[in-house]
N, C-alpha and C positions, 0 to 999 in steps of 0.2 A: 435627415442625418447628420448635416454640421454641428447640430447641436448636440446630437446622442456623440459624436467623434471627440467634441469639445469637453464634456462631460465628464464619458466613460473611460475614453481614450487618454484624455492629460489630464482633466482634473483631477478622476478621482485616483490615478497613481501616485501624482502629486502629492494629495493627499494622505494617503498610503506610507509615502517615503518619509513627509516629513513627522507621523505620526511615530514610524517605527525606528526614524533618526532620534528623534527626542525621547521616547520612553523607551524602547529597548537596543539600545545602539550594539550591545554588543552581540545579539542574535542576530541583527539587523545585517550587519558586517560580516558574516559567515562563524562566529565563535571562535575567530581567531586565538591561538596561543601563540605565545613567543619564548625565543629563547631565553638564558639568561644575556647573550650580549646584543638582544632584541630586536634577533632578523625573528620575520614570520617563519615558526615550526610547523603548521598545521593547524587542523581545526578539533576542538574538542568534541566535535561528531563523527568524526572522519578517524579509523584505523589507520595505521601505517605498519612498514613493516620495517623493523629494526635487524635488518643483515647488511653483511659484506657485499661487494660487487658480484660477486661468483652466487650469491642468495645463501651463503650459509649463516645462521644467526649470531648476532652479537652476542656471547657471556654477558657482559657487562649491563646488556640492558634485558628488564623483563621482555617476555614475547608477549605477542598479541595470540588470539586463535587463528585457525585457520581461517584463510578468506576464498571463496571462487569466482572474487568478482575479475574477471580477467587474470590477469597475471598476479593477482593477488593485489588489493587493496587499492584497485583501477575505479576511481570514482567516477568517469566514464563509461564503466561497464558493471554497475551494482548489478548483484546476481549471486542467487544460491545455486547450488549443483544441480538442484531438480532431481537429483536422485533421491528414493525414498525409501523406508526402512527394511523395505524388504530386496534392497539392493545388494547382490552379491561386490560389486564395484564400490561401494559406499563401505559395506565391512572390513574389505581390504583395505581401504583408506584409513581407516580407522584403527585396524590393528599399526598398520604400517606407523601410521604417525605418535599410535600411544607407544611404542619402542623407541622411536624417535625422542622425544620427551622425555622419557623413562632414563635413556642413554644421556642425554645432554644433562641433565640437570641430575644424574646419579641418584636414582628413586627406583622400587619397584614399579614395575607396571602397573601391582595392582591400587597404586596410590596416585596413578594419573585422572584428576577429574574432567568430566565431560566435555566442557569448554576448551580443552585442549586440543583436543581430536574431531571436533564440529564445528563446521562454517556456520556463521548466525546466516538468519536469510537475503539479507541485504548482501552479505560479503565486507558492510564497511563497518561492522561494531569496533567502537575503540574500546568496551569493558572486557575484564576477563572476573570470575569470580573470584574472591578471597583465598579460597581455597586453592587456585592458582595460582595466584602469584604468591603464598605461602611456598608453594613448591617451589619459588624460584628464588628465593631469598635468601638462600647460603650460596648458590651459585653466583648472581647477580654480587652479594657481598664478597666472597673470594677474588672475583674479576677485579673488582673497583678497589680491593684491600682497604675495604671496611668494616667494621664491628657488624654482626648479624644485629643488634640490637639495634643500630642506628639503622639499618635498612629497612626492619620490621616497622621503626615510627615511621617511618617515611612513607611504607606503605598502608598502615593503620590511617594518616595523615588524606591519603591519596584516598581510602577508601569512602563510596556514599551508600549510605542507610537507604534502605526502601523511602520510596516516594510517598509520600503522606502518611508515612509509619507503618503503612500496609502493602502498597502497591507495587510491583514485580520484586526485585530480590536486591539485597548488597552486591555493591560493584565497584571495580577500579579501574580506571580511567589510565591506560596504558602509557598512551601520549604524554598526559599531565605526569605520572609518576617517572615516568624516563625522562621528563624534562625538570621533574626535582632532582632528581639525582645528579644531571647535568649539571642545575645552579649550584648544587652543594659542592662538584668539585671544581666547577668555575669560582666560586666564593674562597674557594681553598689554594686557588693559585695554579688548579692543574690546568692543561689548554682544553677548551672545547674537544667533543668528541662530535662526531658525525654520526647520525642514523637514517 
């Protein structure tokens, strides 16, 4: 028992820690992303809200998809809503969200993509579709006083294509996208915004 404790309880974890820190330090340390001022702003793997103290979405930020994790993007309560496709409650939530997103972005409800109104299985997904990002460009550009083409370029730079060219879908990491917008404002001399 002592030998197994030493090998598997101490030796193996230390070897794995060493490999992780030397070969994959970014991933081993939580895939942390930093704001322009150097402070830790979150993880590229966990979404977060961009809202004011009352919970209202901030117009100068791209908004993530809804979250069913705790009060929203609570990493300690990762979960989906467990509402199935036949659920009337889910159908009502989707319609309410569709109208809220359409109103917030001043577009017809028929243009709101699916990921704007449905939560991911974990409730922590930091990604949105390029269609949902494109829907928000005009609002963010206006709120930040930037030309639409500048914001569109930043969205394009933040868009990841399918993994290995055929797995999954193209996606935009909202946390990294909003940090890129804040970095642009920071480099222009604007005070950093909080999110």
